[in-house]
Backbone atoms as SQL, in Angstrom:
CREATE TABLE atoms (id INTEGER PRIMARY KEY, chain TEXT, resi INTEGER, resn TEXT, atom TEXT, x REAL, y REAL, z REAL);
INSERT INTO atoms VALUES
  (1, 'A', 1, 'MET', 'N', -4.624, -10.814, 4.839),
  (2, 'A', 1, 'MET', 'CA', -4.080, -10.078, 3.709),
  (3, 'A', 1, 'MET', 'C', -4.501, -9.531, 2.953),
  (4, 'A', 2, 'THR', 'N', -4.892, -8.263, 2.940),
  (5, 'A', 2, 'THR', 'CA', -5.465, -7.662, 1.659),
  (6, 'A', 2, 'THR', 'C', -4.915, -6.520, 0.712),
  (7, 'A', 3, 'ARG', 'N', -5.241, -6.170, -0.212),
  (8, 'A', 3, 'ARG', 'CA', -4.036, -5.362, -1.228),
  (9, 'A', 3, 'ARG', 'C', -5.176, -4.453, -1.158),
  (10, 'A', 4, 'ASP', 'N', -4.534, -2.821, -1.350),
  (11, 'A', 4, 'ASP', 'CA', -5.430, -1.790, -1.955),
  (12, 'A', 4, 'ASP', 'C', -3.827, -0.938, -2.837),
  (13, 'A', 5, 'ASP', 'N', -4.909, 0.378, -2.722),
  (14, 'A', 5, 'ASP', 'CA', -4.065, 1.462, -3.814),
  (15, 'A', 5, 'ASP', 'C', -4.141, 2.576, -2.752),
  (16, 'A', 6, 'CYS', 'N', -3.617, 3.473, -3.384),
  (17, 'A', 6, 'CYS', 'CA', -3.849, 4.524, -1.923),
  (18, 'A', 6, 'CYS', 'C', -4.860, 5.421, -1.709),
  (19, 'A', 7, 'GLU', 'N', -6.029, 5.084, -3.381),
  (20, 'A', 7, 'GLU', 'CA', -7.272, 5.917, -2.896),
  (21, 'A', 7, 'GLU', 'C', -7.796, 4.702, -2.004),
  (22, 'A', 8, 'SER', 'N', -8.111, 3.392, -1.755),
  (23, 'A', 8, 'SER', 'CA', -8.609, 3.183, -0.933),
  (24, 'A', 8, 'SER', 'C', -7.785, 2.395, 0.642),
  (25, 'A', 9, 'LEU', 'N', -6.847, 3.031, 0.616),
  (26, 'A', 9, 'LEU', 'CA', -6.176, 3.134, 1.523),
  (27, 'A', 9, 'LEU', 'C', -6.496, 3.600, 2.042),
  (28, 'A', 10, 'ALA', 'N', -6.605, 4.820, 2.209),
  (29, 'A', 10, 'ALA', 'CA', -6.901, 6.135, 2.606),
  (30, 'A', 10, 'ALA', 'C', -8.242, 5.846, 3.370),
  (31, 'A', 11, 'SER', 'N', -8.967, 5.445, 3.288),
  (32, 'A', 11, 'SER', 'CA', -10.474, 5.067, 3.628),
  (33, 'A', 11, 'SER', 'C', -10.165, 3.190, 4.608),
  (34, 'A', 12, 'ARG', 'N', -9.073, 2.637, 4.338),
  (35, 'A', 12, 'ARG', 'CA', -9.343, 1.639, 5.708),
  (36, 'A', 12, 'ARG', 'C', -8.889, 1.761, 7.040),
  (37, 'A', 13, 'THR', 'N', -9.991, 0.740, 7.808),
  (38, 'A', 13, 'THR', 'CA', -9.698, 1.072, 9.659),
  (39, 'A', 13, 'THR', 'C', -9.146, 0.183, 9.840),
  (40, 'A', 14, 'SER', 'N', -9.052, -1.464, 8.848),
  (41, 'A', 14, 'SER', 'CA', -8.921, -2.514, 9.824),
  (42, 'A', 14, 'SER', 'C', -8.059, -3.868, 9.266),
  (43, 'A', 15, 'GLY', 'N', -7.716, -4.606, 9.160),
  (44, 'A', 15, 'GLY', 'CA', -6.746, -5.527, 9.076),
  (45, 'A', 15, 'GLY', 'C', -5.356, -5.384, 8.535),
  (46, 'A', 16, 'SER', 'N', -5.306, -6.066, 7.679),
  (47, 'A', 16, 'SER', 'CA', -3.621, -5.600, 7.103),
  (48, 'A', 16, 'SER', 'C', -3.681, -5.379, 5.658),
  (49, 'A', 17, 'THR', 'N', -2.697, -4.913, 5.077),
  (50, 'A', 17, 'THR', 'CA', -2.731, -4.793, 3.591),
  (51, 'A', 17, 'THR', 'C', -1.856, -4.100, 3.244),
  (52, 'A', 18, 'ILE', 'N', -1.273, -4.779, 1.340),
  (53, 'A', 18, 'ILE', 'CA', -0.203, -4.539, 0.768),
  (54, 'A', 18, 'ILE', 'C', -0.246, -3.330, -0.445),
  (55, 'A', 19, 'VAL', 'N', 0.457, -2.295, -0.226),
  (56, 'A', 19, 'VAL', 'CA', 0.461, -1.118, -1.037),
  (57, 'A', 19, 'VAL', 'C', 1.777, -1.220, -2.212),
  (58, 'A', 20, 'CYS', 'N', 1.245, -0.896, -3.278),
  (59, 'A', 20, 'CYS', 'CA', 2.643, -0.914, -4.367),
  (60, 'A', 20, 'CYS', 'C', 2.550, 0.687, -4.528),
  (61, 'A', 21, 'ALA', 'N', 3.386, 1.193, -4.190),
  (62, 'A', 21, 'ALA', 'CA', 3.291, 2.596, -4.447),
  (63, 'A', 21, 'ALA', 'C', 4.787, 3.169, -4.529),
  (64, 'A', 22, 'VAL', 'N', 4.662, 4.520, -4.956),
  (65, 'A', 22, 'VAL', 'CA', 6.493, 5.029, -5.306),
  (66, 'A', 22, 'VAL', 'C', 6.293, 5.985, -3.936),
  (67, 'A', 23, 'LEU', 'N', 7.571, 6.073, -3.589),
  (68, 'A', 23, 'LEU', 'CA', 7.475, 6.822, -1.947),
  (69, 'A', 23, 'LEU', 'C', 7.996, 8.234, -2.937),
  (70, 'A', 24, 'THR', 'N', 7.661, 9.658, -2.434),
  (71, 'A', 24, 'THR', 'CA', 7.477, 10.926, -2.919),
  (72, 'A', 24, 'THR', 'C', 7.976, 11.652, -2.222),
  (73, 'A', 25, 'SER', 'N', 8.363, 11.162, -0.842),
  (74, 'A', 25, 'SER', 'CA', 8.226, 11.836, 0.161),
  (75, 'A', 25, 'SER', 'C', 8.925, 10.868, 1.741),
  (76, 'A', 26, 'ILE', 'N', 10.023, 11.202, 2.248),
  (77, 'A', 26, 'ILE', 'CA', 10.038, 10.851, 3.432),
  (78, 'A', 26, 'ILE', 'C', 9.428, 11.120, 5.071),
  (79, 'A', 27, 'ASP', 'N', 9.785, 12.969, 4.630),
  (80, 'A', 27, 'ASP', 'CA', 8.744, 13.350, 5.761),
  (81, 'A', 27, 'ASP', 'C', 7.953, 14.987, 4.894),
  (82, 'A', 28, 'PRO', 'N', 6.968, 14.890, 5.056),
  (83, 'A', 28, 'PRO', 'CA', 6.581, 13.771, 5.709),
  (84, 'A', 28, 'PRO', 'C', 5.993, 12.744, 4.618),
  (85, 'A', 29, 'PRO', 'N', 6.045, 11.444, 5.512),
  (86, 'A', 29, 'PRO', 'CA', 5.786, 9.865, 4.632),
  (87, 'A', 29, 'PRO', 'C', 4.442, 9.904, 3.582),
  (88, 'A', 30, 'THR', 'N', 5.195, 9.967, 2.203),
  (89, 'A', 30, 'THR', 'CA', 4.275, 10.177, 1.107),
  (90, 'A', 30, 'THR', 'C', 3.992, 9.401, 0.413),
  (91, 'A', 31, 'ILE', 'N', 2.980, 8.536, -0.126),
  (92, 'A', 31, 'ILE', 'CA', 3.043, 7.662, -1.285),
  (93, 'A', 31, 'ILE', 'C', 2.295, 8.046, -2.802),
  (94, 'A', 32, 'ARG', 'N', 2.856, 7.692, -3.777),
  (95, 'A', 32, 'ARG', 'CA', 1.829, 7.779, -4.801),
  (96, 'A', 32, 'ARG', 'C', 1.544, 6.950, -5.875),
  (97, 'A', 33, 'ASP', 'N', 0.588, 6.613, -6.380),
  (98, 'A', 33, 'ASP', 'CA', 0.654, 5.429, -7.415),
  (99, 'A', 33, 'ASP', 'C', -0.252, 5.965, -8.047),
  (100, 'A', 34, 'SER', 'N', -1.079, 5.267, -9.145),
  (101, 'A', 34, 'SER', 'CA', -2.323, 5.620, -10.714),
  (102, 'A', 34, 'SER', 'C', -3.503, 5.760, -9.865),
  (103, 'A', 35, 'THR', 'N', -3.600, 6.030, -8.501),
  (104, 'A', 35, 'THR', 'CA', -4.723, 6.852, -8.572),
  (105, 'A', 35, 'THR', 'C', -4.896, 7.666, -7.182),
  (106, 'A', 36, 'GLY', 'N', -3.673, 8.066, -7.329),
  (107, 'A', 36, 'GLY', 'CA', -3.404, 9.894, -6.629),
  (108, 'A', 36, 'GLY', 'C', -2.332, 9.602, -5.350),
  (109, 'A', 37, 'SER', 'N', -1.964, 10.631, -4.394),
  (110, 'A', 37, 'SER', 'CA', -0.818, 10.840, -3.909),
  (111, 'A', 37, 'SER', 'C', -1.845, 10.389, -2.531),
  (112, 'A', 38, 'LEU', 'N', -0.929, 9.990, -1.350),
  (113, 'A', 38, 'LEU', 'CA', -1.401, 10.192, 0.107),
  (114, 'A', 38, 'LEU', 'C', -0.789, 9.853, 1.061),
  (115, 'A', 39, 'VAL', 'N', -0.602, 11.095, 1.681),
  (116, 'A', 39, 'VAL', 'CA', 0.527, 11.675, 2.679),
  (117, 'A', 39, 'VAL', 'C', -0.283, 10.554, 4.211),
  (118, 'A', 40, 'LEU', 'N', 0.606, 9.540, 4.667),
  (119, 'A', 40, 'LEU', 'CA', 0.446, 8.996, 5.346),
  (120, 'A', 40, 'LEU', 'C', 0.735, 9.367, 6.767),
  (121, 'A', 41, 'LYS', 'N', -0.379, 8.836, 7.929),
  (122, 'A', 41, 'LYS', 'CA', -0.001, 9.558, 9.165),
  (123, 'A', 41, 'LYS', 'C', 0.528, 8.497, 9.970),
  (124, 'A', 42, 'CYS', 'N', 1.572, 7.595, 9.269),
  (125, 'A', 42, 'CYS', 'CA', 2.084, 6.788, 10.302),
  (126, 'A', 42, 'CYS', 'C', 3.682, 7.081, 9.572),
  (127, 'A', 43, 'GLN', 'N', 4.444, 6.875, 10.433),
  (128, 'A', 43, 'GLN', 'CA', 5.807, 6.899, 9.832),
  (129, 'A', 43, 'GLN', 'C', 5.777, 5.780, 8.614),
  (130, 'A', 44, 'ILE', 'N', 7.041, 5.850, 8.399),
  (131, 'A', 44, 'ILE', 'CA', 7.894, 4.282, 7.087),
  (132, 'A', 44, 'ILE', 'C', 8.799, 3.871, 8.362),
  (133, 'A', 45, 'PRO', 'N', 9.249, 2.671, 8.224),
  (134, 'A', 45, 'PRO', 'CA', 10.514, 2.055, 8.558),
  (135, 'A', 45, 'PRO', 'C', 12.012, 2.242, 7.908),
  (136, 'A', 46, 'VAL', 'N', 11.895, 3.311, 7.611),
  (137, 'A', 46, 'VAL', 'CA', 13.562, 4.219, 6.464),
  (138, 'A', 46, 'VAL', 'C', 14.727, 3.317, 7.260),
  (139, 'A', 47, 'HIS', 'N', 14.573, 3.460, 8.726),
  (140, 'A', 47, 'HIS', 'CA', 16.259, 2.965, 8.988),
  (141, 'A', 47, 'HIS', 'C', 16.270, 1.574, 8.673),
  (142, 'A', 48, 'ARG', 'N', 15.316, 0.976, 8.370),
  (143, 'A', 48, 'ARG', 'CA', 15.367, -0.605, 8.306),
  (144, 'A', 48, 'ARG', 'C', 15.998, -0.878, 7.298),
  (145, 'A', 49, 'VAL', 'N', 15.506, -0.313, 6.458),
  (146, 'A', 49, 'VAL', 'CA', 16.078, -0.950, 4.953),
  (147, 'A', 49, 'VAL', 'C', 15.961, 0.579, 4.000),
  (148, 'A', 50, 'HIS', 'N', 16.897, 0.158, 2.888),
  (149, 'A', 50, 'HIS', 'CA', 17.563, 1.646, 2.190),
  (150, 'A', 50, 'HIS', 'C', 16.532, 1.994, 1.395),
  (151, 'A', 51, 'ILE', 'N', 15.826, 2.912, 1.300),
  (152, 'A', 51, 'ILE', 'CA', 14.602, 3.223, 0.451),
  (153, 'A', 51, 'ILE', 'C', 14.873, 5.173, 0.196),
  (154, 'A', 52, 'GLU', 'N', 15.157, 5.593, -0.814),
  (155, 'A', 52, 'GLU', 'CA', 14.787, 6.825, -0.505),
  (156, 'A', 52, 'GLU', 'C', 12.912, 7.146, -1.802),
  (157, 'A', 53, 'PRO', 'N', 13.180, 8.564, -1.661),
  (158, 'A', 53, 'PRO', 'CA', 12.087, 9.127, -2.636),
  (159, 'A', 53, 'PRO', 'C', 12.170, 8.602, -4.045),
  (160, 'A', 54, 'GLY', 'N', 11.407, 7.981, -4.598),
  (161, 'A', 54, 'GLY', 'CA', 11.447, 7.619, -6.022),
  (162, 'A', 54, 'GLY', 'C', 11.233, 6.412, -6.326),
  (163, 'A', 55, 'ASP', 'N', 11.619, 5.687, -4.957),
  (164, 'A', 55, 'ASP', 'CA', 11.763, 4.101, -5.016),
  (165, 'A', 55, 'ASP', 'C', 9.830, 3.526, -5.236),
  (166, 'A', 56, 'THR', 'N', 9.908, 2.819, -6.239),
  (167, 'A', 56, 'THR', 'CA', 8.837, 1.954, -6.183),
  (168, 'A', 56, 'THR', 'C', 8.942, 0.608, -4.952),
  (169, 'A', 57, 'CYS', 'N', 8.126, 0.423, -4.239),
  (170, 'A', 57, 'CYS', 'CA', 8.244, -0.057, -2.807),
  (171, 'A', 57, 'CYS', 'C', 6.463, -1.141, -3.124),
  (172, 'A', 58, 'LEU', 'N', 6.870, -1.816, -2.021),
  (173, 'A', 58, 'LEU', 'CA', 5.351, -2.666, -1.255),
  (174, 'A', 58, 'LEU', 'C', 6.021, -1.932, 0.062),
  (175, 'A', 59, 'PHE', 'N', 4.564, -1.697, 0.636),
  (176, 'A', 59, 'PHE', 'CA', 4.227, -0.697, 1.953),
  (177, 'A', 59, 'PHE', 'C', 3.370, -1.966, 2.574),
  (178, 'A', 60, 'ARG', 'N', 3.514, -2.877, 3.407),
  (179, 'A', 60, 'ARG', 'CA', 2.187, -3.509, 4.215),
  (180, 'A', 60, 'ARG', 'C', 2.086, -2.237, 5.526),
  (181, 'A', 61, 'PHE', 'N', 0.806, -2.337, 6.221),
  (182, 'A', 61, 'PHE', 'CA', 0.549, -1.674, 6.664),
  (183, 'A', 61, 'PHE', 'C', -0.881, -2.587, 7.536),
  (184, 'A', 62, 'THR', 'N', -0.249, -2.293, 9.003),
  (185, 'A', 62, 'THR', 'CA', -1.444, -3.440, 9.990),
  (186, 'A', 62, 'THR', 'C', -1.880, -2.149, 10.520),
  (187, 'A', 63, 'PHE', 'N', -3.553, -2.506, 11.082),
  (188, 'A', 63, 'PHE', 'CA', -4.489, -1.213, 11.474),
  (189, 'A', 63, 'PHE', 'C', -4.794, -2.014, 12.806),
  (190, 'A', 64, 'ASP', 'N', -4.645, -1.087, 13.729),
  (191, 'A', 64, 'ASP', 'CA', -4.899, -1.471, 15.306),
  (192, 'A', 64, 'ASP', 'C', -6.280, -1.443, 15.483),
  (193, 'A', 65, 'GLU', 'N', -6.469, -1.621, 16.973),
  (194, 'A', 65, 'GLU', 'CA', -8.294, -1.475, 17.031),
  (195, 'A', 65, 'GLU', 'C', -9.215, -0.177, 16.881),
  (196, 'A', 66, 'THR', 'N', -7.798, 0.495, 17.161),
  (197, 'A', 66, 'THR', 'CA', -8.358, 1.836, 16.706),
  (198, 'A', 66, 'THR', 'C', -8.715, 2.447, 15.179),
  (199, 'A', 67, 'GLY', 'N', -8.325, 2.205, 14.579),
  (200, 'A', 67, 'GLY', 'CA', -8.392, 1.983, 13.233),
  (201, 'A', 67, 'GLY', 'C', -6.980, 3.005, 12.722),
  (202, 'A', 68, 'SER', 'N', -5.750, 3.255, 13.081),
  (203, 'A', 68, 'SER', 'CA', -4.587, 3.414, 13.368),
  (204, 'A', 68, 'SER', 'C', -3.877, 2.545, 12.666),
  (205, 'A', 69, 'ALA', 'N', -3.334, 3.149, 11.041),
  (206, 'A', 69, 'ALA', 'CA', -1.925, 1.977, 10.457),
  (207, 'A', 69, 'ALA', 'C', -0.835, 2.335, 11.174),
  (208, 'A', 70, 'LEU', 'N', 0.183, 1.428, 11.186),
  (209, 'A', 70, 'LEU', 'CA', 1.362, 0.764, 10.834),
  (210, 'A', 70, 'LEU', 'C', 1.994, 0.400, 9.560),
  (211, 'A', 71, 'CYS', 'N', 3.030, 1.137, 9.450),
  (212, 'A', 71, 'CYS', 'CA', 3.983, 0.971, 8.326),
  (213, 'A', 71, 'CYS', 'C', 4.766, -0.171, 9.163),
  (214, 'A', 72, 'ASP', 'N', 4.607, -1.214, 8.892),
  (215, 'A', 72, 'ASP', 'CA', 5.654, -2.361, 9.566),
  (216, 'A', 72, 'ASP', 'C', 6.693, -2.914, 8.605),
  (217, 'A', 73, 'GLN', 'N', 6.380, -2.491, 7.247),
  (218, 'A', 73, 'GLN', 'CA', 7.438, -3.664, 6.716),
  (219, 'A', 73, 'GLN', 'C', 7.233, -2.733, 5.133),
  (220, 'A', 74, 'VAL', 'N', 8.641, -2.059, 4.752),
  (221, 'A', 74, 'VAL', 'CA', 8.599, -1.545, 3.524),
  (222, 'A', 74, 'VAL', 'C', 9.992, -2.481, 2.699),
  (223, 'A', 75, 'THR', 'N', 9.606, -2.399, 1.139),
  (224, 'A', 75, 'THR', 'CA', 10.344, -3.526, 0.364),
  (225, 'A', 75, 'THR', 'C', 10.608, -2.742, -0.838),
  (226, 'A', 76, 'ALA', 'N', 11.726, -2.425, -1.219),
  (227, 'A', 76, 'ALA', 'CA', 12.214, -2.046, -2.942),
  (228, 'A', 76, 'ALA', 'C', 11.506, -3.016, -3.714),
  (229, 'A', 77, 'ILE', 'N', 11.342, -2.629, -4.615),
  (230, 'A', 77, 'ILE', 'CA', 11.053, -3.335, -6.061),
  (231, 'A', 77, 'ILE', 'C', 11.280, -2.862, -7.333),
  (232, 'A', 78, 'PRO', 'N', 12.010, -3.581, -8.276),
  (233, 'A', 78, 'PRO', 'CA', 12.196, -2.670, -9.681),
  (234, 'A', 78, 'PRO', 'C', 10.544, -2.114, -9.785),
  (235, 'A', 79, 'PRO', 'N', 10.941, -1.034, -10.262),
  (236, 'A', 79, 'PRO', 'CA', 9.577, -0.304, -11.023),
  (237, 'A', 79, 'PRO', 'C', 8.576, -0.836, -12.006),
  (238, 'A', 80, 'LEU', 'N', 9.653, -2.093, -12.979),
  (239, 'A', 80, 'LEU', 'CA', 8.801, -2.894, -13.660),
  (240, 'A', 80, 'LEU', 'C', 7.774, -3.814, -12.850),
  (241, 'A', 81, 'LEU', 'N', 8.113, -3.790, -12.184),
  (242, 'A', 81, 'LEU', 'CA', 6.738, -4.813, -11.501),
  (243, 'A', 81, 'LEU', 'C', 5.912, -4.005, -10.572),
  (244, 'A', 82, 'ALA', 'N', 5.451, -3.100, -11.016),
  (245, 'A', 82, 'ALA', 'CA', 4.725, -2.159, -10.770),
  (246, 'A', 82, 'ALA', 'C', 3.565, -2.472, -11.212),
  (247, 'A', 83, 'PRO', 'N', 3.680, -2.644, -12.275),
  (248, 'A', 83, 'PRO', 'CA', 2.247, -3.200, -13.636),
  (249, 'A', 83, 'PRO', 'C', 1.827, -4.455, -12.743),
  (250, 'A', 84, 'VAL', 'N', 2.736, -5.497, -12.663),
  (251, 'A', 84, 'VAL', 'CA', 2.451, -6.760, -12.204),
  (252, 'A', 84, 'VAL', 'C', 1.843, -6.535, -10.753),
  (253, 'A', 85, 'TYR', 'N', 1.984, -5.627, -9.921),
  (254, 'A', 85, 'TYR', 'CA', 1.114, -6.016, -9.243),
  (255, 'A', 85, 'TYR', 'C', -0.228, -5.019, -8.794),
  (256, 'A', 86, 'ASP', 'N', -0.151, -4.450, -10.160),
  (257, 'A', 86, 'ASP', 'CA', -1.341, -3.393, -10.360),
  (258, 'A', 86, 'ASP', 'C', -2.537, -4.671, -11.006),
  (259, 'A', 87, 'HIS', 'N', -2.176, -5.284, -12.011),
  (260, 'A', 87, 'HIS', 'CA', -2.667, -6.707, -12.241),
  (261, 'A', 87, 'HIS', 'C', -3.276, -7.896, -11.083),
  (262, 'A', 88, 'LEU', 'N', -2.324, -8.332, -10.367),
  (263, 'A', 88, 'LEU', 'CA', -3.023, -8.817, -8.848),
  (264, 'A', 88, 'LEU', 'C', -4.157, -8.161, -8.623),
  (265, 'A', 89, 'LEU', 'N', -3.698, -6.462, -8.247),
  (266, 'A', 89, 'LEU', 'CA', -4.979, -5.908, -7.679),
  (267, 'A', 89, 'LEU', 'C', -5.832, -6.286, -8.430),
  (268, 'A', 90, 'ALA', 'N', -6.255, -5.732, -9.272),
  (269, 'A', 90, 'ALA', 'CA', -7.239, -5.887, -10.516),
  (270, 'A', 90, 'ALA', 'C', -8.273, -7.173, -10.192),
  (271, 'A', 91, 'GLU', 'N', -7.227, -8.512, -9.882),
  (272, 'A', 91, 'GLU', 'CA', -7.352, -9.766, -9.634),
  (273, 'A', 91, 'GLU', 'C', -8.110, -10.479, -8.473),
  (274, 'A', 92, 'TYR', 'N', -7.623, -9.188, -7.282),
  (275, 'A', 92, 'TYR', 'CA', -7.779, -9.752, -5.756),
  (276, 'A', 92, 'TYR', 'C', -8.965, -8.949, -5.792),
  (277, 'A', 93, 'ARG', 'N', -9.407, -8.072, -6.603),
  (278, 'A', 93, 'ARG', 'CA', -10.442, -6.859, -6.234),
  (279, 'A', 93, 'ARG', 'C', -12.112, -7.826, -7.123),
  (280, 'A', 94, 'THR', 'N', -11.623, -8.120, -8.211),
  (281, 'A', 94, 'THR', 'CA', -12.575, -8.731, -9.132),
  (282, 'A', 94, 'THR', 'C', -13.179, -10.598, -8.025),
  (283, 'A', 95, 'ALA', 'N', -11.795, -11.113, -7.986),
  (284, 'A', 95, 'ALA', 'CA', -12.309, -12.491, -6.525),
  (285, 'A', 95, 'ALA', 'C', -12.949, -11.840, -5.562),
  (286, 'A', 96, 'VAL', 'N', -12.922, -10.931, -4.943),
  (287, 'A', 96, 'VAL', 'CA', -13.646, -10.244, -3.583),
  (288, 'A', 96, 'VAL', 'C', -14.846, -10.376, -3.937),
  (289, 'A', 97, 'ARG', 'N', -14.839, -9.404, -5.186),
  (290, 'A', 97, 'ARG', 'CA', -16.357, -9.269, -5.893),
  (291, 'A', 97, 'ARG', 'C', -17.483, -10.091, -6.085),
  (292, 'A', 98, 'ASN', 'N', -16.631, -11.107, -6.377),
  (293, 'A', 98, 'ASN', 'CA', -17.065, -12.219, -7.016),
  (294, 'A', 98, 'ASN', 'C', -17.562, -13.598, -5.769),
  (295, 'A', 99, 'SER', 'N', -16.503, -13.253, -5.014),
  (296, 'A', 99, 'SER', 'CA', -17.568, -14.295, -3.343),
  (297, 'A', 99, 'SER', 'C', -18.386, -13.307, -2.977),
  (298, 'A', 100, 'LEU', 'N', -18.475, -12.235, -2.908),
  (299, 'A', 100, 'LEU', 'CA', -19.698, -11.401, -2.143),
  (300, 'A', 100, 'LEU', 'C', -20.606, -11.253, -2.957),
  (301, 'A', 101, 'LEU', 'N', -20.835, -12.083, -4.897),
  (302, 'A', 101, 'LEU', 'CA', -22.019, -12.284, -5.274),
  (303, 'A', 101, 'LEU', 'C', -22.423, -13.748, -5.423),
  (304, 'A', 102, 'ALA', 'N', -21.479, -14.286, -4.975),
  (305, 'A', 102, 'ALA', 'CA', -21.939, -15.984, -4.797),
  (306, 'A', 102, 'ALA', 'C', -23.395, -16.152, -4.186),
  (307, 'A', 103, 'PRO', 'N', -23.868, -17.051, -4.706),
  (308, 'A', 103, 'PRO', 'CA', -25.015, -17.546, -3.597),
  (309, 'A', 103, 'PRO', 'C', -24.352, -18.464, -2.089);
């Protein structure tokens, strides 16, 4: 499981990832974070949870063998937790970068 923001999610084509973003629209499904907005090419499971535009959420995406995304889980979180996720994302990226530089 990786972590992404809207900017990096736009170019992801494999694996599973989590994005913390604000839901700005359900139709078309659009999310926004500090890196920008992204219109999703997949539906979000709004029928399983009560979320609405303006909610800060954790979105889990899984990519199939063709590179198509599936948003298979959405969890609304308090907006105050978004900076915590940003910090975790920065730490994750540092760890990945350091592991690539290790001999």
